[in-house]
PDB file with one MODEL, atoms N, CA, C and O in Angstrom:
MODEL        1
ATOM      1  N   MET A   1     110.472 109.837  70.218  1.00  0.00           N
ATOM      2  CA  MET A   1     110.582 108.755  69.257  1.00  0.00           C
ATOM      3  C   MET A   1     109.872 107.522  69.806  1.00  0.00           C
ATOM      4  O   MET A   1     109.945 107.244  71.003  1.00  0.00           O
ATOM      5  N   ALA A   2     109.214 106.814  68.970  1.00  0.00           N
ATOM      6  CA  ALA A   2     108.513 105.595  69.356  1.00  0.00           C
ATOM      7  C   ALA A   2     109.523 104.489  69.631  1.00  0.00           C
ATOM      8  O   ALA A   2     110.700 104.591  69.284  1.00  0.00           O
ATOM      9  N   GLU A   3     109.031 103.435  70.261  1.00  0.00           N
ATOM     10  CA  GLU A   3     109.885 102.289  70.547  1.00  0.00           C
ATOM     11  C   GLU A   3     109.406 101.091  69.750  1.00  0.00           C
ATOM     12  O   GLU A   3     108.237 101.006  69.374  1.00  0.00           O
ATOM     13  N   ALA A   4     110.325 100.163  69.496  1.00  0.00           N
ATOM     14  CA  ALA A   4     109.975  98.919  68.835  1.00  0.00           C
ATOM     15  C   ALA A   4     109.203  98.052  69.823  1.00  0.00           C
ATOM     16  O   ALA A   4     109.308  98.235  71.036  1.00  0.00           O
ATOM     17  N   ASP A   5     108.435  97.114  69.299  1.00  0.00           N
ATOM     18  CA  ASP A   5     107.718  96.161  70.136  1.00  0.00           C
ATOM     19  C   ASP A   5     108.608  94.960  70.416  1.00  0.00           C
ATOM     20  O   ASP A   5     109.528  94.663  69.654  1.00  0.00           O
ATOM     21  N   ASN A   6     108.327  94.275  71.513  1.00  0.00           N
ATOM     22  CA  ASN A   6     109.024  93.028  71.801  1.00  0.00           C
ATOM     23  C   ASN A   6     108.261  91.877  71.157  1.00  0.00           C
ATOM     24  O   ASN A   6     107.776  90.973  71.838  1.00  0.00           O
ATOM     25  N   LYS A   7     108.164  91.929  69.838  1.00  0.00           N
ATOM     26  CA  LYS A   7     107.471  90.894  69.073  1.00  0.00           C
ATOM     27  C   LYS A   7     108.503  89.886  68.562  1.00  0.00           C
ATOM     28  O   LYS A   7     109.702  90.035  68.796  1.00  0.00           O
ATOM     29  N   GLN A   8     108.030  88.886  67.879  1.00  0.00           N
ATOM     30  CA  GLN A   8     108.924  87.912  67.261  1.00  0.00           C
ATOM     31  C   GLN A   8     109.808  88.626  66.242  1.00  0.00           C
ATOM     32  O   GLN A   8     109.301  89.309  65.352  1.00  0.00           O
ATOM     33  N   ALA A   9     111.107  88.473  66.365  1.00  0.00           N
ATOM     34  CA  ALA A   9     112.046  89.174  65.491  1.00  0.00           C
ATOM     35  C   ALA A   9     112.273  88.421  64.183  1.00  0.00           C
ATOM     36  O   ALA A   9     112.138  87.199  64.113  1.00  0.00           O
ATOM     37  N   ASP A  10     112.622  89.188  63.149  1.00  0.00           N
ATOM     38  CA  ASP A  10     112.951  88.608  61.844  1.00  0.00           C
ATOM     39  C   ASP A  10     114.376  88.050  61.829  1.00  0.00           C
ATOM     40  O   ASP A  10     114.670  87.108  61.093  1.00  0.00           O
ATOM     41  N   TYR A  11     115.254  88.634  62.641  1.00  0.00           N
ATOM     42  CA  TYR A  11     116.661  88.245  62.696  1.00  0.00           C
ATOM     43  C   TYR A  11     117.076  88.084  64.151  1.00  0.00           C
ATOM     44  O   TYR A  11     116.523  88.739  65.034  1.00  0.00           O
ATOM     45  N   LEU A  12     118.053  87.211  64.404  1.00  0.00           N
ATOM     46  CA  LEU A  12     118.595  87.005  65.738  1.00  0.00           C
ATOM     47  C   LEU A  12     120.108  87.144  65.679  1.00  0.00           C
ATOM     48  O   LEU A  12     120.760  86.553  64.818  1.00  0.00           O
ATOM     49  N   LEU A  13     120.662  87.926  66.595  1.00  0.00           N
ATOM     50  CA  LEU A  13     122.111  88.117  66.682  1.00  0.00           C
ATOM     51  C   LEU A  13     122.532  87.881  68.123  1.00  0.00           C
ATOM     52  O   LEU A  13     122.073  88.574  69.031  1.00  0.00           O
ATOM     53  N   ASP A  14     123.409  86.900  68.334  1.00  0.00           N
ATOM     54  CA  ASP A  14     123.904  86.587  69.667  1.00  0.00           C
ATOM     55  C   ASP A  14     125.319  87.147  69.798  1.00  0.00           C
ATOM     56  O   ASP A  14     126.259  86.646  69.181  1.00  0.00           O
ATOM     57  N   ILE A  15     125.454  88.201  70.616  1.00  0.00           N
ATOM     58  CA  ILE A  15     126.767  88.819  70.835  1.00  0.00           C
ATOM     59  C   ILE A  15     127.161  88.682  72.307  1.00  0.00           C
ATOM     60  O   ILE A  15     127.891  89.519  72.840  1.00  0.00           O
ATOM     61  N   THR A  16     126.678  87.631  72.954  1.00  0.00           N
ATOM     62  CA  THR A  16     126.934  87.443  74.384  1.00  0.00           C
ATOM     63  C   THR A  16     128.408  87.180  74.686  1.00  0.00           C
ATOM     64  O   THR A  16     128.854  87.404  75.811  1.00  0.00           O
ATOM     65  N   LYS A  17     129.160  86.715  73.711  1.00  0.00           N
ATOM     66  CA  LYS A  17     130.585  86.431  73.943  1.00  0.00           C
ATOM     67  C   LYS A  17     131.491  87.549  73.431  1.00  0.00           C
ATOM     68  O   LYS A  17     132.713  87.463  73.555  1.00  0.00           O
ATOM     69  N   ASP A  18     130.904  88.588  72.861  1.00  0.00           N
ATOM     70  CA  ASP A  18     131.679  89.694  72.290  1.00  0.00           C
ATOM     71  C   ASP A  18     131.805  90.838  73.284  1.00  0.00           C
ATOM     72  O   ASP A  18     131.003  90.967  74.209  1.00  0.00           O
ATOM     73  N   ARG A  19     132.816  91.660  73.080  1.00  0.00           N
ATOM     74  CA  ARG A  19     133.051  92.844  73.906  1.00  0.00           C
ATOM     75  C   ARG A  19     132.991  94.091  73.034  1.00  0.00           C
ATOM     76  O   ARG A  19     133.206  94.022  71.824  1.00  0.00           O
ATOM     77  N   CYS A  20     132.695  95.230  73.655  1.00  0.00           N
ATOM     78  CA  CYS A  20     132.688  96.505  72.943  1.00  0.00           C
ATOM     79  C   CYS A  20     134.097  96.792  72.424  1.00  0.00           C
ATOM     80  O   CYS A  20     135.065  96.506  73.129  1.00  0.00           O
ATOM     81  N   PRO A  21     134.245  97.337  71.236  1.00  0.00           N
ATOM     82  CA  PRO A  21     133.209  97.878  70.373  1.00  0.00           C
ATOM     83  C   PRO A  21     132.615  96.862  69.396  1.00  0.00           C
ATOM     84  O   PRO A  21     131.746  97.215  68.600  1.00  0.00           O
ATOM     85  N   MET A  22     133.073  95.600  69.444  1.00  0.00           N
ATOM     86  CA  MET A  22     132.586  94.606  68.479  1.00  0.00           C
ATOM     87  C   MET A  22     131.093  94.336  68.633  1.00  0.00           C
ATOM     88  O   MET A  22     130.443  93.916  67.676  1.00  0.00           O
ATOM     89  N   THR A  23     130.539  94.572  69.824  1.00  0.00           N
ATOM     90  CA  THR A  23     129.116  94.316  70.013  1.00  0.00           C
ATOM     91  C   THR A  23     128.284  95.169  69.072  1.00  0.00           C
ATOM     92  O   THR A  23     127.361  94.662  68.433  1.00  0.00           O
ATOM     93  N   PHE A  24     128.596  96.466  68.973  1.00  0.00           N
ATOM     94  CA  PHE A  24     127.798  97.279  68.067  1.00  0.00           C
ATOM     95  C   PHE A  24     128.247  97.130  66.621  1.00  0.00           C
ATOM     96  O   PHE A  24     127.433  97.294  65.713  1.00  0.00           O
ATOM     97  N   VAL A  25     129.514  96.826  66.381  1.00  0.00           N
ATOM     98  CA  VAL A  25     129.969  96.598  65.000  1.00  0.00           C
ATOM     99  C   VAL A  25     129.149  95.465  64.381  1.00  0.00           C
ATOM    100  O   VAL A  25     128.644  95.599  63.267  1.00  0.00           O
ATOM    101  N   LYS A  26     129.019  94.362  65.095  1.00  0.00           N
ATOM    102  CA  LYS A  26     128.236  93.229  64.586  1.00  0.00           C
ATOM    103  C   LYS A  26     126.758  93.581  64.451  1.00  0.00           C
ATOM    104  O   LYS A  26     126.101  93.177  63.492  1.00  0.00           O
ATOM    105  N   THR A  27     126.238  94.339  65.419  1.00  0.00           N
ATOM    106  CA  THR A  27     124.841  94.774  65.343  1.00  0.00           C
ATOM    107  C   THR A  27     124.637  95.649  64.114  1.00  0.00           C
ATOM    108  O   THR A  27     123.675  95.458  63.370  1.00  0.00           O
ATOM    109  N   ARG A  28     125.525  96.597  63.896  1.00  0.00           N
ATOM    110  CA  ARG A  28     125.418  97.524  62.763  1.00  0.00           C
ATOM    111  C   ARG A  28     125.499  96.776  61.435  1.00  0.00           C
ATOM    112  O   ARG A  28     124.732  97.070  60.518  1.00  0.00           O
ATOM    113  N   LEU A  29     126.414  95.815  61.317  1.00  0.00           N
ATOM    114  CA  LEU A  29     126.531  95.041  60.083  1.00  0.00           C
ATOM    115  C   LEU A  29     125.243  94.271  59.786  1.00  0.00           C
ATOM    116  O   LEU A  29     124.822  94.175  58.633  1.00  0.00           O
ATOM    117  N   THR A  30     124.628  93.729  60.826  1.00  0.00           N
ATOM    118  CA  THR A  30     123.370  93.002  60.632  1.00  0.00           C
ATOM    119  C   THR A  30     122.256  93.962  60.233  1.00  0.00           C
ATOM    120  O   THR A  30     121.496  93.678  59.307  1.00  0.00           O
ATOM    121  N   LEU A  31     122.151  95.092  60.922  1.00  0.00           N
ATOM    122  CA  LEU A  31     121.125  96.087  60.584  1.00  0.00           C
ATOM    123  C   LEU A  31     121.278  96.578  59.149  1.00  0.00           C
ATOM    124  O   LEU A  31     120.281  96.797  58.461  1.00  0.00           O
ATOM    125  N   ASP A  32     122.515  96.752  58.691  1.00  0.00           N
ATOM    126  CA  ASP A  32     122.759  97.227  57.329  1.00  0.00           C
ATOM    127  C   ASP A  32     122.242  96.254  56.267  1.00  0.00           C
ATOM    128  O   ASP A  32     121.895  96.674  55.163  1.00  0.00           O
ATOM    129  N   LYS A  33     122.188  94.962  56.589  1.00  0.00           N
ATOM    130  CA  LYS A  33     121.711  93.939  55.642  1.00  0.00           C
ATOM    131  C   LYS A  33     120.191  93.823  55.617  1.00  0.00           C
ATOM    132  O   LYS A  33     119.622  93.244  54.692  1.00  0.00           O
ATOM    133  N   MET A  34     119.538  94.373  56.632  1.00  0.00           N
ATOM    134  CA  MET A  34     118.088  94.218  56.798  1.00  0.00           C
ATOM    135  C   MET A  34     117.307  95.238  55.975  1.00  0.00           C
ATOM    136  O   MET A  34     117.848  96.257  55.548  1.00  0.00           O
ATOM    137  N   GLN A  35     116.032  94.946  55.764  1.00  0.00           N
ATOM    138  CA  GLN A  35     115.113  95.859  55.096  1.00  0.00           C
ATOM    139  C   GLN A  35     114.423  96.731  56.142  1.00  0.00           C
ATOM    140  O   GLN A  35     114.285  96.323  57.295  1.00  0.00           O
ATOM    141  N   SER A  36     113.998  97.907  55.754  1.00  0.00           N
ATOM    142  CA  SER A  36     113.249  98.788  56.637  1.00  0.00           C
ATOM    143  C   SER A  36     111.997  98.074  57.129  1.00  0.00           C
ATOM    144  O   SER A  36     111.271  97.477  56.334  1.00  0.00           O
ATOM    145  N   GLY A  37     111.736  98.131  58.434  1.00  0.00           N
ATOM    146  CA  GLY A  37     110.587  97.456  59.026  1.00  0.00           C
ATOM    147  C   GLY A  37     110.920  96.101  59.625  1.00  0.00           C
ATOM    148  O   GLY A  37     110.136  95.567  60.409  1.00  0.00           O
ATOM    149  N   ASP A  38     112.087  95.523  59.266  1.00  0.00           N
ATOM    150  CA  ASP A  38     112.513  94.255  59.847  1.00  0.00           C
ATOM    151  C   ASP A  38     112.949  94.474  61.292  1.00  0.00           C
ATOM    152  O   ASP A  38     113.382  95.564  61.664  1.00  0.00           O
ATOM    153  N   THR A  39     112.827  93.427  62.095  1.00  0.00           N
ATOM    154  CA  THR A  39     113.197  93.500  63.498  1.00  0.00           C
ATOM    155  C   THR A  39     114.356  92.555  63.790  1.00  0.00           C
ATOM    156  O   THR A  39     114.376  91.412  63.334  1.00  0.00           O
ATOM    157  N   LEU A  40     115.317  93.056  64.557  1.00  0.00           N
ATOM    158  CA  LEU A  40     116.487  92.297  64.970  1.00  0.00           C
ATOM    159  C   LEU A  40     116.440  92.095  66.483  1.00  0.00           C
ATOM    160  O   LEU A  40     116.302  93.061  67.233  1.00  0.00           O
ATOM    161  N   CYS A  41     116.553  90.856  66.929  1.00  0.00           N
ATOM    162  CA  CYS A  41     116.676  90.561  68.350  1.00  0.00           C
ATOM    163  C   CYS A  41     118.155  90.367  68.649  1.00  0.00           C
ATOM    164  O   CYS A  41     118.787  89.445  68.132  1.00  0.00           O
ATOM    165  N   VAL A  42     118.705  91.246  69.489  1.00  0.00           N
ATOM    166  CA  VAL A  42     120.113  91.170  69.862  1.00  0.00           C
ATOM    167  C   VAL A  42     120.189  90.601  71.275  1.00  0.00           C
ATOM    168  O   VAL A  42     119.589  91.140  72.205  1.00  0.00           O
ATOM    169  N   ARG A  43     120.935  89.504  71.426  1.00  0.00           N
ATOM    170  CA  ARG A  43     121.188  88.925  72.746  1.00  0.00           C
ATOM    171  C   ARG A  43     122.578  89.348  73.161  1.00  0.00           C
ATOM    172  O   ARG A  43     123.544  89.114  72.436  1.00  0.00           O
ATOM    173  N   LEU A  44     122.688  89.980  74.344  1.00  0.00           N
ATOM    174  CA  LEU A  44     123.977  90.490  74.791  1.00  0.00           C
ATOM    175  C   LEU A  44     124.162  90.240  76.277  1.00  0.00           C
ATOM    176  O   LEU A  44     123.234  89.845  76.983  1.00  0.00           O
ATOM    177  N   LYS A  45     125.386  90.479  76.734  1.00  0.00           N
ATOM    178  CA  LYS A  45     125.699  90.231  78.138  1.00  0.00           C
ATOM    179  C   LYS A  45     126.664  91.306  78.613  1.00  0.00           C
ATOM    180  O   LYS A  45     127.650  91.599  77.936  1.00  0.00           O
ATOM    181  N   GLY A  46     126.388  91.893  79.768  1.00  0.00           N
ATOM    182  CA  GLY A  46     127.280  92.884  80.356  1.00  0.00           C
ATOM    183  C   GLY A  46     126.694  94.289  80.308  1.00  0.00           C
ATOM    184  O   GLY A  46     125.832  94.598  79.486  1.00  0.00           O
ATOM    185  N   GLU A  47     127.186  95.129  81.212  1.00  0.00           N
ATOM    186  CA  GLU A  47     126.672  96.497  81.317  1.00  0.00           C
ATOM    187  C   GLU A  47     127.026  97.366  80.119  1.00  0.00           C
ATOM    188  O   GLU A  47     126.185  98.122  79.633  1.00  0.00           O
ATOM    189  N   GLU A  48     128.261  97.264  79.639  1.00  0.00           N
ATOM    190  CA  GLU A  48     128.689  98.141  78.555  1.00  0.00           C
ATOM    191  C   GLU A  48     127.891  97.912  77.277  1.00  0.00           C
ATOM    192  O   GLU A  48     127.391  98.880  76.705  1.00  0.00           O
ATOM    193  N   PRO A  49     127.750  96.672  76.802  1.00  0.00           N
ATOM    194  CA  PRO A  49     126.919  96.464  75.610  1.00  0.00           C
ATOM    195  C   PRO A  49     125.463  96.855  75.834  1.00  0.00           C
ATOM    196  O   PRO A  49     124.810  97.362  74.922  1.00  0.00           O
ATOM    197  N   LEU A  50     124.947  96.622  77.048  1.00  0.00           N
ATOM    198  CA  LEU A  50     123.560  96.961  77.353  1.00  0.00           C
ATOM    199  C   LEU A  50     123.330  98.469  77.259  1.00  0.00           C
ATOM    200  O   LEU A  50     122.229  98.913  76.935  1.00  0.00           O
ATOM    201  N   LYS A  51     124.352  99.240  77.538  1.00  0.00           N
ATOM    202  CA  LYS A  51     124.251 100.692  77.435  1.00  0.00           C
ATOM    203  C   LYS A  51     124.516 101.166  76.002  1.00  0.00           C
ATOM    204  O   LYS A  51     123.794 102.014  75.478  1.00  0.00           O
ATOM    205  N   ASN A  52     125.551 100.614  75.379  1.00  0.00           N
ATOM    206  CA  ASN A  52     126.011 101.129  74.085  1.00  0.00           C
ATOM    207  C   ASN A  52     125.203 100.679  72.871  1.00  0.00           C
ATOM    208  O   ASN A  52     124.963 101.479  71.966  1.00  0.00           O
ATOM    209  N   VAL A  53     124.782  99.424  72.833  1.00  0.00           N
ATOM    210  CA  VAL A  53     124.071  98.926  71.648  1.00  0.00           C
ATOM    211  C   VAL A  53     122.739  99.660  71.442  1.00  0.00           C
ATOM    212  O   VAL A  53     122.491 100.147  70.339  1.00  0.00           O
ATOM    213  N   PRO A  54     121.867  99.757  72.467  1.00  0.00           N
ATOM    214  CA  PRO A  54     120.611 100.489  72.249  1.00  0.00           C
ATOM    215  C   PRO A  54     120.830 101.972  71.939  1.00  0.00           C
ATOM    216  O   PRO A  54     120.150 102.540  71.083  1.00  0.00           O
ATOM    217  N   ARG A  55     121.781 102.595  72.640  1.00  0.00           N
ATOM    218  CA  ARG A  55     122.062 104.020  72.417  1.00  0.00           C
ATOM    219  C   ARG A  55     122.517 104.262  70.983  1.00  0.00           C
ATOM    220  O   ARG A  55     122.032 105.178  70.318  1.00  0.00           O
ATOM    221  N   SER A  56     123.441 103.448  70.514  1.00  0.00           N
ATOM    222  CA  SER A  56     123.956 103.617  69.153  1.00  0.00           C
ATOM    223  C   SER A  56     122.879 103.356  68.107  1.00  0.00           C
ATOM    224  O   SER A  56     122.819 104.056  67.096  1.00  0.00           O
ATOM    225  N   ALA A  57     122.027 102.356  68.340  1.00  0.00           N
ATOM    226  CA  ALA A  57     120.946 102.062  67.393  1.00  0.00           C
ATOM    227  C   ALA A  57     119.958 103.226  67.331  1.00  0.00           C
ATOM    228  O   ALA A  57     119.493 103.589  66.250  1.00  0.00           O
ATOM    229  N   LYS A  58     119.636 103.815  68.490  1.00  0.00           N
ATOM    230  CA  LYS A  58     118.732 104.972  68.520  1.00  0.00           C
ATOM    231  C   LYS A  58     119.358 106.160  67.795  1.00  0.00           C
ATOM    232  O   LYS A  58     118.667 106.884  67.078  1.00  0.00           O
ATOM    233  N   GLU A  59     120.664 106.363  67.979  1.00  0.00           N
ATOM    234  CA  GLU A  59     121.347 107.469  67.308  1.00  0.00           C
ATOM    235  C   GLU A  59     121.280 107.335  65.789  1.00  0.00           C
ATOM    236  O   GLU A  59     121.287 108.335  65.072  1.00  0.00           O
ATOM    237  N   LEU A  60     121.214 106.092  65.298  1.00  0.00           N
ATOM    238  CA  LEU A  60     121.081 105.850  63.859  1.00  0.00           C
ATOM    239  C   LEU A  60     119.635 105.968  63.395  1.00  0.00           C
ATOM    240  O   LEU A  60     119.359 105.853  62.201  1.00  0.00           O
ATOM    241  N   GLY A  61     118.704 106.196  64.327  1.00  0.00           N
ATOM    242  CA  GLY A  61     117.304 106.404  63.969  1.00  0.00           C
ATOM    243  C   GLY A  61     116.423 105.179  64.062  1.00  0.00           C
ATOM    244  O   GLY A  61     115.246 105.242  63.707  1.00  0.00           O
ATOM    245  N   HIS A  62     116.965 104.060  64.532  1.00  0.00           N
ATOM    246  CA  HIS A  62     116.178 102.836  64.648  1.00  0.00           C
ATOM    247  C   HIS A  62     115.333 102.860  65.921  1.00  0.00           C
ATOM    248  O   HIS A  62     115.624 103.605  66.856  1.00  0.00           O
ATOM    249  N   LEU A  63     114.291 102.040  65.946  1.00  0.00           N
ATOM    250  CA  LEU A  63     113.410 101.934  67.111  1.00  0.00           C
ATOM    251  C   LEU A  63     113.899 100.799  68.004  1.00  0.00           C
ATOM    252  O   LEU A  63     114.148  99.692  67.527  1.00  0.00           O
ATOM    253  N   VAL A  64     114.035 101.073  69.289  1.00  0.00           N
ATOM    254  CA  VAL A  64     114.587 100.100  70.221  1.00  0.00           C
ATOM    255  C   VAL A  64     113.559  99.794  71.312  1.00  0.00           C
ATOM    256  O   VAL A  64     113.048 100.699  71.972  1.00  0.00           O
ATOM    257  N   ALA A  65     113.266  98.507  71.487  1.00  0.00           N
ATOM    258  CA  ALA A  65     112.310  98.078  72.519  1.00  0.00           C
ATOM    259  C   ALA A  65     113.011  98.028  73.875  1.00  0.00           C
ATOM    260  O   ALA A  65     114.238  98.074  73.959  1.00  0.00           O
ATOM    261  N   GLU A  66     112.215  97.932  74.919  1.00  0.00           N
ATOM    262  CA  GLU A  66     112.751  97.783  76.271  1.00  0.00           C
ATOM    263  C   GLU A  66     113.512  96.460  76.365  1.00  0.00           C
ATOM    264  O   GLU A  66     113.051  95.444  75.844  1.00  0.00           O
ATOM    265  N   PRO A  67     114.670  96.463  77.023  1.00  0.00           N
ATOM    266  CA  PRO A  67     115.445  95.222  77.201  1.00  0.00           C
ATOM    267  C   PRO A  67     114.671  94.197  78.026  1.00  0.00           C
ATOM    268  O   PRO A  67     113.903  94.559  78.917  1.00  0.00           O
ATOM    269  N   ILE A  68     114.879  92.926  77.725  1.00  0.00           N
ATOM    270  CA  ILE A  68     114.262  91.823  78.462  1.00  0.00           C
ATOM    271  C   ILE A  68     115.377  90.989  79.075  1.00  0.00           C
ATOM    272  O   ILE A  68     116.213  90.440  78.357  1.00  0.00           O
ATOM    273  N   LEU A  69     115.393  90.893  80.400  1.00  0.00           N
ATOM    274  CA  LEU A  69     116.401  90.106  81.097  1.00  0.00           C
ATOM    275  C   LEU A  69     116.057  88.630  80.982  1.00  0.00           C
ATOM    276  O   LEU A  69     114.953  88.206  81.325  1.00  0.00           O
ATOM    277  N   GLU A  70     117.021  87.854  80.493  1.00  0.00           N
ATOM    278  CA  GLU A  70     116.848  86.410  80.375  1.00  0.00           C
ATOM    279  C   GLU A  70     117.634  85.733  81.495  1.00  0.00           C
ATOM    280  O   GLU A  70     117.833  86.328  82.554  1.00  0.00           O
ATOM    281  N   GLU A  71     118.076  84.511  81.279  1.00  0.00           N
ATOM    282  CA  GLU A  71     118.852  83.776  82.278  1.00  0.00           C
ATOM    283  C   GLU A  71     120.334  84.111  82.179  1.00  0.00           C
ATOM    284  O   GLU A  71     120.804  84.586  81.145  1.00  0.00           O
ATOM    285  N   ASN A  72     121.064  83.862  83.256  1.00  0.00           N
ATOM    286  CA  ASN A  72     122.526  83.975  83.292  1.00  0.00           C
ATOM    287  C   ASN A  72     123.057  85.340  82.895  1.00  0.00           C
ATOM    288  O   ASN A  72     124.143  85.442  82.326  1.00  0.00           O
ATOM    289  N   GLY A  73     122.300  86.394  83.191  1.00  0.00           N
ATOM    290  CA  GLY A  73     122.781  87.736  82.888  1.00  0.00           C
ATOM    291  C   GLY A  73     122.673  88.142  81.435  1.00  0.00           C
ATOM    292  O   GLY A  73     123.210  89.179  81.047  1.00  0.00           O
ATOM    293  N   VAL A  74     121.993  87.351  80.622  1.00  0.00           N
ATOM    294  CA  VAL A  74     121.797  87.669  79.206  1.00  0.00           C
ATOM    295  C   VAL A  74     120.563  88.559  79.067  1.00  0.00           C
ATOM    296  O   VAL A  74     119.545  88.338  79.722  1.00  0.00           O
ATOM    297  N   THR A  75     120.672  89.556  78.214  1.00  0.00           N
ATOM    298  CA  THR A  75     119.573  90.472  77.929  1.00  0.00           C
ATOM    299  C   THR A  75     119.267  90.420  76.438  1.00  0.00           C
ATOM    300  O   THR A  75     120.185  90.330  75.624  1.00  0.00           O
ATOM    301  N   SER A  76     118.009  90.475  76.076  1.00  0.00           N
ATOM    302  CA  SER A  76     117.640  90.565  74.659  1.00  0.00           C
ATOM    303  C   SER A  76     116.972  91.914  74.413  1.00  0.00           C
ATOM    304  O   SER A  76     116.207  92.417  75.236  1.00  0.00           O
ATOM    305  N   ILE A  77     117.288  92.474  73.259  1.00  0.00           N
ATOM    306  CA  ILE A  77     116.737  93.771  72.858  1.00  0.00           C
ATOM    307  C   ILE A  77     116.284  93.673  71.419  1.00  0.00           C
ATOM    308  O   ILE A  77     117.055  93.255  70.555  1.00  0.00           O
ATOM    309  N   ASN A  78     115.033  94.053  71.140  1.00  0.00           N
ATOM    310  CA  ASN A  78     114.548  94.110  69.773  1.00  0.00           C
ATOM    311  C   ASN A  78     114.797  95.510  69.194  1.00  0.00           C
ATOM    312  O   ASN A  78     114.507  96.529  69.820  1.00  0.00           O
ATOM    313  N   ILE A  79     115.341  95.513  67.985  1.00  0.00           N
ATOM    314  CA  ILE A  79     115.601  96.760  67.269  1.00  0.00           C
ATOM    315  C   ILE A  79     114.888  96.680  65.932  1.00  0.00           C
ATOM    316  O   ILE A  79     115.101  95.747  65.157  1.00  0.00           O
ATOM    317  N   GLU A  80     114.041  97.664  65.666  1.00  0.00           N
ATOM    318  CA  GLU A  80     113.347  97.724  64.375  1.00  0.00           C
ATOM    319  C   GLU A  80     114.078  98.685  63.468  1.00  0.00           C
ATOM    320  O   GLU A  80     114.288  99.846  63.820  1.00  0.00           O
ATOM    321  N   LYS A  81     114.472  98.199  62.284  1.00  0.00           N
ATOM    322  CA  LYS A  81     115.174  99.041  61.329  1.00  0.00           C
ATOM    323  C   LYS A  81     114.203 100.040  60.704  1.00  0.00           C
ATOM    324  O   LYS A  81     113.122  99.671  60.245  1.00  0.00           O
ATOM    325  N   VAL A  82     114.603 101.295  60.695  1.00  0.00           N
ATOM    326  CA  VAL A  82     113.776 102.354  60.116  1.00  0.00           C
ATOM    327  C   VAL A  82     114.309 102.708  58.740  1.00  0.00           C
ATOM    328  O   VAL A  82     113.758 103.581  58.070  1.00  0.00           O
TER     329      VAL A  82
ENDMDL
END
């Protein structure tokens, strides 16, 4: 499966203060509102969301870009809705 690009995203979701399973619940709700081809940048913090959010998005068939480490342990991930 191809991966999404780390381009400018159409949507931004900050879940840095949330814990699993709410991290993917919020991601899924946002993805459900988007159009096919739109890109969502998810900002998250912690090992569990970093593992679960991309995995769950891929399982739903979306394209997930490589994570980008930001400051203070925050990671951003672009997800392209398919």
